[in-house]
MILOZA-89715 format. One record per residue: y, z, x of N, C-alpha, C, O, CB in turn; residue in three letters. Coordinates in Angstrom, 2 decimals. Glycine has a CB too. Example, Ala and Ser with C-alpha at 12.3 -4.5 7.8 and 13.67 -1.06 7.14 Angstrom:
// MILOZA-89715
REC       n.y       n.z       n.x      ca.y      ca.z      ca.x       c.y       c.z       c.x       o.y       o.z       o.x      cb.y      cb.z      cb.x   code
REC     -5.69      7.80     13.19     -4.50      7.80     12.30     -3.30      7.80     13.20     -3.32      8.46     14.24     -4.47      9.05     11.31    ALA
REC     -2.25      7.08     12.85     -1.06      7.14     13.67      0.03      7.87     12.90      1.14      8.04     13.41     -0.60      5.72     14.08    SER
***
This chain:
// MILOZA-89715
REC       n.y       n.z       n.x      ca.y      ca.z      ca.x       c.y       c.z       c.x       o.y       o.z       o.x      cb.y      cb.z      cb.x   code
REC    110.35     93.37     67.05    109.11     93.80     67.70    109.37     95.08     68.47    110.28     95.12     69.31    108.56     92.69     68.63    UNK
REC    108.60     96.10     68.20    108.80     97.38     68.85    108.07     97.49     70.17    107.17     96.70     70.47    108.37     98.49     67.95    UNK
REC    108.47     98.49     70.93    107.89     98.72     72.25    106.39     99.00     72.16    105.62     98.46     72.96    108.59     99.87     72.94    UNK
REC    105.97     99.82     71.23    104.57    100.19     71.09    103.69     99.07     70.59    102.46     99.13     70.74    104.45    101.33     70.19    UNK
REC    104.29     98.05     70.01    103.51     96.94     69.46    102.68     96.23     70.53    101.65     95.64     70.21    104.44     95.95     68.78    UNK
REC    103.11     96.26     71.79    102.45     95.51     72.84    101.47     96.34     73.65    100.71     95.79     74.46    103.47     94.92     73.75    UNK
REC    101.46     97.63     73.46    100.68     98.51     74.32     99.19     98.18     74.33     98.55     98.31     75.38    100.86     99.93     73.88    UNK
REC     98.61     97.76     73.21     97.17     97.51     73.15     96.80     96.04     73.28     95.62     95.69     73.20     96.64     98.04     71.87    UNK
REC     97.77     95.20     73.49     97.50     93.75     73.60     96.91     93.42     74.96     97.24     94.08     75.95     98.79     92.94     73.38    UNK
REC     96.06     92.41     75.04     95.52     91.98     76.35     96.63     91.38     77.21     97.65     90.91     76.71     94.38     90.95     76.16    UNK
REC     96.41     91.42     78.51     97.40     90.90     79.46     97.82     89.48     79.14     99.01     89.16     79.20     96.85     90.96     80.86    UNK
REC     96.87     88.64     78.80     97.19     87.22     78.57     98.20     87.05     77.43     99.05     86.17     77.48     95.90     86.43     78.27    UNK
REC     98.09     87.89     76.40     99.06     87.83     75.30    100.43     88.34     75.74    101.46     87.78     75.37     98.56     88.65     74.10    UNK
REC    100.42     89.40     76.53    101.69     89.94     77.04    102.38     88.92     77.94    103.59     88.74     77.86    101.45     91.26     77.81    UNK
REC    101.61     88.26     78.78    102.18     87.25     79.68    102.80     86.12     78.87    103.92     85.70     79.14    101.10     86.69     80.64    UNK
REC    102.06     85.63     77.88    102.58     84.53     77.06    103.88     84.94     76.36    104.84     84.17     76.32    101.53     84.09     76.01    UNK
REC    103.91     86.14     75.82    105.11     86.62     75.13    106.26     86.81     76.13    107.41     86.47     75.83    104.83     87.95     74.39    UNK
REC    105.95     87.34     77.31    106.99     87.54     78.34    107.51     86.20     78.84    108.71     86.05     79.07    106.44     88.36     79.52    UNK
REC    106.62     85.22     79.00    107.05     83.89     79.42    107.96     83.25     78.37    108.83     82.44     78.70    105.84     82.98     79.68    UNK
REC    107.76     83.62     77.12    108.60     83.10     76.03    109.91     83.89     75.90    110.73     83.60     75.03    107.83     83.15     74.71    UNK
REC    110.10     84.90     76.78    111.36     85.62     76.80    111.35     86.97     76.10    112.40     87.58     75.92    112.40     84.79     76.19    UNK
REC    110.18     87.45     75.70    110.11     88.73     75.01    110.19     89.88     76.02    109.27     90.07     76.82    108.80     88.82     74.18    UNK
REC    111.27     90.62     75.99    111.50     91.70     76.95    110.53     92.86     76.77    110.11     93.48     77.74    112.92     92.21     76.84    UNK
REC    110.19     93.16     75.53    109.26     94.27     75.28    107.89     93.97     75.86    107.23     94.87     76.39    109.15     94.55     73.77    UNK
REC    107.46     92.73     75.78    106.17     92.35     76.37    106.23     92.46     77.88    105.28     92.93     78.51    105.78     90.92     75.95    UNK
REC    107.33     92.02     78.48    107.49     92.12     79.93    107.48     93.58     80.36    106.84     93.94     81.35    108.81     91.43     80.39    UNK
REC    108.19     94.41     79.63    108.23     95.85     79.93    106.83     96.46     79.83    106.45     97.28     80.67    109.19     96.57     78.97    UNK
REC    106.07     96.06     78.82    104.70     96.57     78.67    103.82     96.14     79.85    103.01     96.93     80.33    104.08     96.06     77.34    UNK
REC    103.99     94.91     80.32    103.25     94.44     81.50    103.58     95.28     82.72    102.69     95.72     83.44    103.57     92.95     81.78    UNK
REC    104.86     95.51     82.94    105.27     96.32     84.10    104.74     97.74     84.00    104.22     98.28     84.98    106.80     96.34     84.22    UNK
REC    104.85     98.34     82.83    104.35     99.71     82.65    102.85     99.76     82.92    102.37    100.69     83.57    104.65    100.21     81.22    UNK
REC    102.13     98.80     82.43    100.67     98.77     82.57    100.25     98.58     84.03     99.25     99.15     84.46    100.09     97.66     81.71    UNK
REC    100.98     97.78     84.78    100.52     97.39     86.11    101.32     97.95     87.28    101.05     97.62     88.43    100.52     95.91     86.20    UNK
REC    102.31     98.78     87.00    103.15     99.29     88.08    102.33    100.08     89.11    102.53     99.91     90.31    104.26    100.17     87.52    UNK
REC    101.43    100.93     88.66    100.63    101.72     89.60     99.78    100.81     90.50     99.61    101.11     91.69     99.72    102.70     88.84    UNK
REC     99.25     99.73     89.96     98.48     98.76     90.76     99.40     98.11     91.80     99.02     97.99     92.96     97.84     97.67     89.84    UNK
REC    100.58     97.70     91.39    101.53     97.06     92.29    101.87     98.00     93.44    101.77     97.63     94.61    102.82     96.64     91.54    UNK
REC    102.26     99.22     93.10    102.67    100.19     94.11    101.50    100.59     95.00    101.64    100.68     96.22    103.25    101.43     93.44    UNK
REC    100.34    100.81     94.39     99.17    101.22     95.17     98.74    100.17     96.18     98.44    100.49     97.33     98.02    101.53     94.24    UNK
REC     98.70     98.93     95.76     98.32     97.86     96.69     99.37     97.73     97.79     99.03     97.55     98.96     98.15     96.53     95.95    UNK
REC    100.64     97.80     97.42    101.70     97.71     98.43    101.57     98.86     99.44    101.80     98.66    100.64    103.10     97.75     97.76    UNK
REC    101.20    100.03     98.97    101.03    101.17     99.87     99.86    100.93    100.82     99.97    101.22    102.01    100.81    102.45     99.07    UNK
REC     98.75    100.42    100.30     97.61    100.12    101.16     97.96     99.07    102.21     97.53     99.15    103.36     96.43     99.64    100.32    UNK
REC     98.74     98.09    101.81     99.07     96.99    102.72    100.11     97.38    103.76    100.05     96.92    104.90     99.56     95.81    101.94    UNK
REC    101.08     98.22    103.38    102.16     98.57    104.30    101.93     99.88    105.03    102.45    100.09    106.12    103.46     98.63    103.56    UNK
REC    101.15    100.78    104.42    100.88    102.07    105.03    101.99    103.09    104.87    101.96    104.14    105.51    100.61    101.88    106.46    UNK
REC    102.96    102.80    104.04    104.11    103.71    103.89    104.54    103.76    102.43    104.65    102.73    101.76    105.29    103.26    104.79    UNK
REC    104.77    104.97    101.97    105.22    105.14    100.59    106.59    104.48    100.39    106.82    103.83     99.37    105.29    106.64    100.23    UNK
REC    107.49    104.63    101.35    108.83    104.05    101.18    108.77    102.52    101.22    109.50    101.85    100.47    109.78    104.56    102.28    UNK
REC    107.92    101.95    102.07    107.76    100.49    102.07    107.12    100.02    100.77    107.48     98.97    100.24    106.90    100.05    103.27    UNK
REC    106.17    100.80    100.27    105.54    100.45     98.99    106.57    100.47     97.87    106.54     99.63     96.97    104.39    101.42     98.67    UNK
REC    107.48    101.44     97.92    108.56    101.49     96.93    109.39    100.21     96.99    109.71     99.62     95.95    109.47    102.72     97.16    UNK
REC    109.72     99.78     98.21    110.52     98.56     98.38    109.79     97.32     97.86    110.37     96.49     97.17    110.87     98.37     99.86    UNK
REC    108.51     97.22     98.20    107.72     96.07     97.76    107.58     96.07     96.24    107.74     95.04     95.60    106.33     96.08     98.42    UNK
REC    107.29     97.23     95.68    107.13     97.32     94.22    108.43     96.94     93.50    108.41     96.24     92.50    106.70     98.76     93.81    UNK
REC    109.54     97.41     94.03    110.82     97.06     93.42    111.06     95.56     93.51    111.52     94.94     92.55    111.98     97.83     94.09    UNK
REC    110.76     94.97     94.66    110.94     93.54     94.84    110.06     92.75     93.88    110.51     91.79     93.26    110.62     93.14     96.29    UNK
REC    108.80     93.18     93.75    107.87     92.48     92.85    108.35     92.60     91.41    108.35     91.60     90.68    106.43     93.06     92.99    UNK
REC    108.77     93.78     90.99    109.23     93.96     89.61    110.46     93.10     89.32    110.59     92.54     88.23    109.55     95.44     89.35    UNK
REC    111.35     93.00     90.29    112.56     92.20     90.09    112.27     90.70     90.06    112.87     89.97     89.27    113.57     92.49     91.19    UNK
REC    111.37     90.25     90.90    111.09     88.81     90.97    110.04     88.37     89.95    109.86     87.18     89.71    110.64     88.44     92.36    UNK
REC    109.34     89.33     89.37    108.27     88.98     88.43    108.81     88.22     87.22    108.09     87.41     86.63    107.55     90.25     87.97    UNK
REC    110.04     88.47     86.84    110.63     87.77     85.70    110.55     86.27     85.91    110.14     85.53     85.01    112.08     88.20     85.49    UNK
REC    110.93     85.81     87.08    110.90     84.36     87.36    109.53     83.92     87.83    109.14     82.78     87.58    111.95     83.99     88.40    UNK
REC    108.79     84.79     88.51    107.47     84.42     89.03    106.44     84.23     87.92    105.48     83.47     88.09    106.98     85.49     90.00    UNK
REC    106.64     84.90     86.79    105.70     84.78     85.67    105.54     83.34     85.21    104.49     82.96     84.69    106.16     85.64     84.51    UNK
REC    106.58     82.55     85.39    106.51     81.14     84.99    105.39     80.41     85.71    104.84     79.45     85.18    107.84     80.45     85.25    UNK
REC    105.06     80.85     86.94    104.03     80.17     87.72    102.61     80.61     87.35    101.64     80.01     87.81    104.27     80.41     89.19    UNK
REC    102.48     81.66     86.54    101.14     82.09     86.12    100.60     81.11     85.09    101.21     80.90     84.05    101.17     83.54     85.54    UNK
REC     99.45     80.52     85.38     98.86     79.50     84.52     97.55     79.94     83.86     96.96     79.19     83.09     98.61     78.26     85.31    UNK
REC     97.11     81.16     84.15     95.89     81.65     83.53     94.62     81.15     84.19     93.54     81.28     83.62     95.88     81.29     82.10    UNK
REC     94.74     80.56     85.37     93.55     80.06     86.07     92.73     81.20     86.66     91.54     81.05     86.93     93.94     79.08     87.18    UNK
REC     93.36     82.34     86.86     92.70     83.56     87.32     93.14     84.68     86.39     94.05     84.50     85.59     93.05     83.89     88.83    UNK
REC     92.49     85.83     86.51     92.94     86.99     85.73     94.36     87.33     86.16     94.73     87.11     87.31     91.98     88.21     85.91    UNK
REC     95.14     87.86     85.25     96.51     88.24     85.57     96.55     89.23     86.72     97.40     89.13     87.61     97.20     88.82     84.34    UNK
REC     95.63     90.20     86.72     95.63     91.20     87.79     95.36     90.57     89.15     95.93     90.99     90.15     94.59     92.28     87.50    UNK
REC     94.50     89.57     89.19     94.22     88.87     90.45     95.47     88.14     90.92     95.84     88.22     92.09     93.04     87.88     90.29    UNK
REC     96.12     87.42     90.02     97.35     86.71     90.34     98.42     87.70     90.81     99.13     87.43     91.79     97.85     85.91     89.12    UNK
REC     98.53     88.82     90.13     99.53     89.84     90.47     99.28     90.40     91.88    100.22     90.64     92.63     99.51     90.97     89.44    UNK
REC     98.01     90.60     92.23     97.70     91.08     93.58     98.18     90.08     94.64     98.64     90.48     95.71     96.17     91.32     93.73    UNK
REC     98.07     88.79     94.33     98.58     87.77     95.25    100.09     87.87     95.41    100.61     87.69     96.51     98.21     86.39     94.75    UNK
REC    100.79     88.15     94.33    102.25     88.31     94.38    102.59     89.52     95.26    103.51     89.44     96.08    102.85     88.48     92.95    UNK
REC    101.88     90.61     95.08    102.13     91.83     95.86    101.80     91.59     97.33    102.53     92.02     98.22    101.30     93.03     95.31    UNK
REC    100.70     90.90     97.59    100.32     90.59     98.97    101.41     89.79     99.66    101.78     90.09    100.79     98.99     89.81     99.00    UNK
REC    101.92     88.77     99.00    102.98     87.95     99.59    104.25     88.75     99.82    104.91     88.59    100.85    103.27     86.74     98.71    UNK
REC    104.61     89.62     98.87    105.81     90.45     99.03    105.64     91.42    100.20    106.58     91.69    100.95    106.11     91.23     97.73    UNK
REC    104.42     91.96    100.36    104.14     92.87    101.47    104.21     92.13    102.80    104.78     92.64    103.77    102.76     93.52    101.31    UNK
REC    103.65     90.94    102.83    103.72     90.13    104.06    105.17     89.82    104.41    105.55     89.88    105.58    102.92     88.83    103.90    UNK
REC    105.97     89.48    103.41    107.38     89.19    103.65    108.10     90.40    104.24    108.87     90.27    105.20    108.07     88.76    102.35    UNK
REC    107.84     91.58    103.67    108.47     92.79    104.19    108.06     93.05    105.63    108.90     93.38    106.47    108.11     94.00    103.31    UNK
REC    106.77     92.90    105.93    106.30     93.15    107.28    106.89     92.13    108.27    107.20     92.49    109.40    104.76     93.09    107.33    UNK
REC    107.05     90.90    107.85    107.69     89.90    108.72    109.14     90.29    108.99    109.60     90.20    110.13    107.63     88.49    108.07    UNK
REC    109.84     90.71    107.96    111.24     91.13    108.15    111.32     92.34    109.09    112.21     92.42    109.93    111.90     91.47    106.80    UNK
REC    110.39     93.26    108.94    110.38     94.45    109.79    110.13     94.09    111.25    110.79     94.60    112.15    109.32     95.45    109.31    UNK
REC    109.18     93.20    111.48    108.90     92.77    112.86    110.12     92.09    113.45    110.45     92.28    114.62    107.69     91.82    112.90    UNK
REC    110.79     91.29    112.63    111.94     90.53    113.10    113.04     91.46    113.61    113.66     91.18    114.64    112.49     89.64    111.97    UNK
REC    113.27     92.53    112.91    114.34     93.44    113.31    113.85     94.60    114.17    114.64     95.41    114.65    115.03     93.97    112.09    UNK
REC    112.53     94.66    114.35    111.96     95.66    115.25    112.23     97.11    114.90    112.06     97.99    115.74    112.46     95.42    116.60    UNK
REC    112.64     97.37    113.70    112.88     98.75    113.29    114.17     99.35    113.84    114.50    100.49    113.53    111.73     99.59    113.71    UNK
REC    114.90     98.60    114.66    116.11     99.13    115.26    117.14     99.55    114.20    117.74    100.61    114.31    116.72     98.09    116.20    UNK
REC    117.31     98.74    113.21    118.30     99.05    112.17    117.91    100.34    111.45    118.77    101.18    111.16    118.42     97.89    111.16    UNK
REC    116.62    100.51    111.17    116.18    101.73    110.49    116.44    102.96    111.33    116.91    103.97    110.82    114.69    101.64    110.15    UNK
REC    116.13    102.89    112.62    116.36    104.05    113.49    117.85    104.37    113.56    118.23    105.55    113.55    115.81    103.77    114.91    UNK
REC    118.68    103.35    113.64    120.13    103.59    113.67    120.62    104.21    112.37    121.51    105.06    112.38    120.87    102.29    113.94    UNK
REC    120.05    103.79    111.26    120.44    104.35    109.96    120.10    105.83    109.87    120.88    106.61    109.33    119.76    103.58    108.82    UNK
REC    118.94    106.23    110.41    118.56    107.64    110.40    119.51    108.43    111.30    119.98    109.50    110.92    117.09    107.81    110.88    UNK
REC    119.78    107.89    112.48    120.68    108.58    113.42    122.07    108.74    112.81    122.69    109.79    112.94    120.77    107.80    114.74    UNK
REC    122.55    107.70    112.14    123.89    107.74    111.56    123.93    108.54    110.26    125.01    108.73    109.69    124.38    106.34    111.31    UNK
REC    122.78    109.00    109.79    122.74    109.78    108.57    122.79    108.95    107.29    123.05    109.48    106.21    123.87    110.75    108.57    UNK
REC    122.55    107.65    107.41    122.59    106.77    106.24    121.24    106.67    105.54    121.15    106.18    104.42    123.07    105.39    106.64    UNK
REC    120.19    107.13    106.20    118.85    107.07    105.61    118.12    108.36    105.93    118.45    109.06    106.89    118.05    105.84    106.16    UNK
REC    117.12    108.68    105.12    116.32    109.88    105.32    115.22    109.61    106.33    114.75    108.49    106.51    115.72    110.36    103.99    UNK
REC    114.82    110.68    106.98    113.63    110.60    107.84    112.41    110.57    106.91    112.48    111.06    105.78    113.55    111.81    108.86    UNK
REC    111.28    110.00    107.38    110.07    110.02    106.55    109.69    111.47    106.23    109.85    112.36    107.07    108.90    109.29    107.27    UNK
REC    109.18    111.70    105.03    108.79    113.06    104.67    107.34    113.35    105.09    106.63    112.44    105.52    108.96    113.28    103.15    UNK
REC    106.93    114.60    104.97    105.60    115.01    105.41    104.47    114.33    104.69    103.41    114.10    105.28    105.46    116.46    105.24    UNK
REC    104.66    113.98    103.43    103.60    113.29    102.69    103.32    111.95    103.32    102.16    111.57    103.49    103.98    113.12    101.21    UNK
REC    104.38    111.21    103.66    104.18    109.92    104.30    103.46    110.09    105.63    102.57    109.30    105.96    105.52    109.20    104.52    UNK
REC    103.83    111.10    106.39    103.22    111.30    107.70    101.72    111.55    107.56    100.92    110.91    108.25    103.89    112.49    108.43    UNK
REC    101.33    112.46    106.67     99.91    112.74    106.47     99.16    111.51    105.99     98.12    111.15    106.54     99.73    113.89    105.47    UNK
REC     99.70    110.85    104.97     99.04    109.67    104.41     98.97    108.54    105.43     97.96    107.84    105.51     99.77    109.20    103.16    UNK
REC    100.02    108.37    106.20    100.06    107.29    107.19     99.05    107.55    108.30     98.38    106.62    108.76    101.46    107.14    107.77    UNK
REC     98.95    108.80    108.74     97.98    109.12    109.79     96.57    108.80    109.32     95.79    108.18    110.04     98.07    110.60    110.20    UNK
REC     96.26    109.22    108.09     94.93    108.95    107.56     94.66    107.45    107.47     93.63    106.97    107.93     94.76    109.60    106.18    UNK
REC     95.59    106.73    106.87     95.42    105.30    106.67     95.35    104.55    107.99     94.46    103.73    108.20     96.55    104.74    105.84    UNK
REC     96.27    104.84    108.88     96.31    104.12    110.15     95.13    104.44    111.03     94.69    103.58    111.80     97.58    104.43    110.89    UNK
REC     94.60    105.65    110.95     93.44    106.00    111.78     92.24    105.14    111.40     91.38    104.86    112.24     93.10    107.48    111.63    UNK
REC     92.19    104.74    110.16     91.06    103.94    109.69     91.23    102.45    109.94     90.25    101.75    110.17     90.84    104.18    108.22    UNK
REC     92.46    101.96    109.91     92.63    100.50    109.95     93.59    100.00    111.03     93.84     98.79    111.11     93.12    100.03    108.64    UNK
REC     94.12    100.89    111.86     95.15    100.50    112.82     94.73     99.38    113.75     95.54     98.52    114.10     95.56    101.68    113.63    UNK
REC     93.49     99.38    114.15     93.06     98.40    115.13     92.55     97.11    114.51     92.14     96.18    115.21     91.99     98.98    116.00    UNK
REC     92.57     97.06    113.19     92.09     95.85    112.51     93.15     94.77    112.51     94.35     95.06    112.49     91.67     96.17    111.07    UNK
REC     92.71     93.55    112.54     93.62     92.42    112.42     94.18     92.40    111.00     93.54     92.90    110.07     92.90     91.07    112.77    UNK
REC     95.38     91.82    110.82     95.98     91.77    109.47     95.04     91.18    108.41     95.01     91.65    107.27     97.25     90.96    109.50    UNK
REC     94.28     90.17    108.78     93.37     89.56    107.80     92.35     90.57    107.30     92.00     90.57    106.12     92.65     88.35    108.43    UNK
REC     91.86     91.44    108.19     90.89     92.45    107.78     91.56     93.53    106.93     91.00     93.98    105.93     90.22     93.09    109.01    UNK
REC     92.76     93.94    107.33     93.49     94.95    106.53     93.75     94.44    105.12     93.54     95.16    104.14     94.83     95.32    107.21    UNK
REC     94.20     93.19    105.02     94.49     92.63    103.70     93.22     92.53    102.86     93.23     92.84    101.67     95.15     91.24    103.84    UNK
REC     92.14     92.10    103.49     90.87     91.99    102.77     90.42     93.35    102.27     90.00     93.48    101.12     89.80     91.37    103.68    UNK
REC     90.50     94.37    103.13     90.09     95.73    102.72     90.95     96.23    101.58     90.44     96.84    100.64     90.19     96.70    103.91    UNK
REC     92.25     95.98    101.64     93.14     96.46    100.58     92.81     95.81     99.24     92.87     96.46     98.19     94.61     96.17    100.95    UNK
REC     92.45     94.54     99.26     92.14     93.85     98.00     90.75     94.22     97.47     90.59     94.48     96.28     92.22     92.33     98.21    UNK
REC     89.75     94.24     98.35     88.37     94.49     97.89     88.13     95.98     97.65     87.67     96.37     96.57     87.36     93.96     98.92    UNK
REC     88.44     96.80     98.64     88.17     98.24     98.49     89.28     98.93     97.70     89.01     99.76     96.84     88.03     98.89     99.87    UNK
REC     90.52     98.59     98.00     91.64     99.27     97.35     91.88     98.84     95.92     92.16     99.67     95.06     92.88     99.04     98.13    UNK
REC     91.76     97.53     95.66     92.05     97.02     94.32     90.79     96.67     93.53     90.87     96.25     92.38     92.92     95.79     94.43    UNK
REC     89.62     96.86     94.15     88.35     96.63     93.47     88.20     95.19     92.99     87.58     94.94     91.95     88.20     97.58     92.30    UNK
REC     88.76     94.24     93.74     88.59     92.83     93.38     87.25     92.33     93.90     86.71     92.86     94.87     89.75     91.98     93.95    UNK
REC     86.73     91.32     93.25     85.51     90.70     93.75     85.84     89.91     95.01     87.00     89.63     95.29     84.85     89.79     92.66    UNK
REC     84.81     89.56     95.74     85.03     88.75     96.94     85.64     87.41     96.57     86.47     86.87     97.31     83.71     88.55     97.71    UNK
REC     85.25     86.86     95.44     85.79     85.57     95.00     87.28     85.70     94.66     88.08     84.84     95.02     85.01     85.04     93.78    UNK
REC     87.65     86.78     93.96     89.06     86.99     93.60     89.91     87.21     94.85     91.00     86.65     94.98     89.19     88.20     92.64    UNK
REC     89.41     88.02     95.77     90.15     88.27     97.01     90.28     86.98     97.81     91.33     86.71     98.39     89.45     89.36     97.86    UNK
REC     89.23     86.19     97.84     89.27     84.90     98.55     90.32     83.98     97.96     91.04     83.30     98.69     87.91     84.22     98.51    UNK
REC     90.42     83.96     96.64     91.42     83.11     95.99     92.84     83.54     96.37     93.70     82.69     96.60     91.24     83.15     94.46    UNK
REC     93.07     84.82     96.43     94.39     85.34     96.79     94.71     85.04     98.26     95.82     84.63     98.59     94.46     86.86     96.53    UNK
REC     93.72     85.25     99.12     93.93     85.08    100.56     93.84     83.63    101.02     94.21     83.31    102.15     92.94     85.91    101.31    UNK
REC     93.33     82.76    100.15     93.19     81.35    100.52     92.01     81.09    101.44     92.05     80.18    102.27     94.45     80.87    101.18    UNK
REC     90.96     81.90    101.29     89.74     81.72    102.08     88.54     81.71    101.14     88.67     82.02     99.95     89.59     82.84    103.16    UNK
REC     87.40     81.37    101.66     86.20     81.31    100.82     85.65     82.71    100.54     85.98     83.67    101.23     85.12     80.45    101.50    UNK
REC     84.83     82.79     99.52     84.16     84.04     99.18     83.30     84.51    100.35     83.23     85.71    100.63     83.30     83.88     97.91    UNK
REC     82.65     83.57    101.03     81.82     83.91    102.19     82.66     84.53    103.31     82.20     85.44    104.00     81.09     82.67    102.71    UNK
REC     83.87     84.04    103.49     84.76     84.60    104.52     85.12     86.03    104.17     85.15     86.89    105.05     86.04     83.74    104.66    UNK
REC     85.39     86.29    102.91     85.69     87.67    102.48     84.48     88.56    102.73     84.63     89.68    103.21     86.10     87.71    100.97    UNK
REC     83.30     88.07    102.42     82.08     88.85    102.66     81.92     89.16    104.14     81.59     90.28    104.51     80.84     88.10    102.13    UNK
REC     82.15     88.17    104.98     82.05     88.36    106.43     83.09     89.38    106.89     82.78     90.26    107.70     82.25     87.03    107.18    UNK
REC     84.32     89.28    106.37     85.37     90.23    106.75     84.99     91.65    106.35     85.20     92.59    107.12     86.71     89.84    106.10    UNK
REC     84.43     91.82    105.16     84.02     93.15    104.73     82.91     93.69    105.63     82.87     94.89    105.91     83.56     93.12    103.27    UNK
REC     82.02     92.83    106.07     80.98     93.21    107.02     81.63     93.72    108.32     81.24     94.75    108.86     80.02     92.01    107.32    UNK
REC     82.61     93.00    108.81     83.32     93.38    110.04     84.08     94.70    109.85     84.14     95.51    110.77     84.30     92.27    110.46    UNK
REC     84.64     94.90    108.69     85.36     96.14    108.40     84.39     97.32    108.43     84.68     98.35    109.04     86.07     96.06    107.02    UNK
REC     83.25     97.17    107.79     82.25     98.24    107.79     81.80     98.54    109.22     81.65     99.71    109.59     81.04     97.86    106.92    UNK
REC     81.59     97.51    110.01     81.21     97.73    111.42     82.31     98.47    112.16     82.04     99.42    112.90     80.91     96.38    112.12    UNK
REC     83.55     98.04    111.98     84.68     98.66    112.69     84.87    100.12    112.30     85.28    100.94    113.12     85.96     97.89    112.42    UNK
REC     84.57    100.45    111.06     84.73    101.83    110.58     83.50    102.68    110.85     83.47    103.87    110.53     85.03    101.82    109.10    UNK
REC     82.48    102.06    111.45     81.28    102.81    111.79     80.32    103.00    110.65     79.39    103.80    110.74     81.65    104.11    112.32    UNK
REC     80.54    102.27    109.54     79.67    102.38    108.38     78.52    101.42    108.46     78.39    100.64    109.41     80.44    102.14    107.12    UNK
REC     77.71    101.48    107.47     76.56    100.58    107.38     77.03     99.15    107.17     77.90     98.90    106.33     75.62    101.00    106.25    UNK
REC     76.47     98.23    107.92     76.84     96.82    107.80     76.05     96.13    106.69     76.32     94.98    106.36     76.62     96.10    109.13    UNK
REC     75.09     96.82    106.11     74.31     96.19    105.06     74.94     96.30    103.72     74.39     95.81    102.74     72.97     96.78    105.01    UNK
***
């Protein structure tokens, strides 16, 4: 089976083939969805370098995580849940260590300072959502950033569709937009 053979197949077929151990199908899934993985991670973490870390983690663990996909939701919806959990894990680890290790690594010359692109993008992103509770940030990233329906976002977040709708209402109010 060649690499190009899977390019036009629907996700559900690629998942089934990847679950059966087909590496080309798994590679096609990653190629198809990497931008979604990275983009959502960036929205959730607010940093390109953190998004890189989350995307790498998701790609590495997806091999074993695919076994848990049962087709009860669209693959993209399920994948957003995987990215959300990986982002939450990273943020928990960061809070735990308080960023001290990262600052020491920069001082010791073991890590790079953030580049200007991250600074500009982070300022823009944080100015819009910095004061929001994590639940609102996550909801905005899934609904506005990933274009998921309120029902899909609710399934990922473990809340009702009505709760997602209420959160989006609160987000619009907080951003000064129309609440209707």
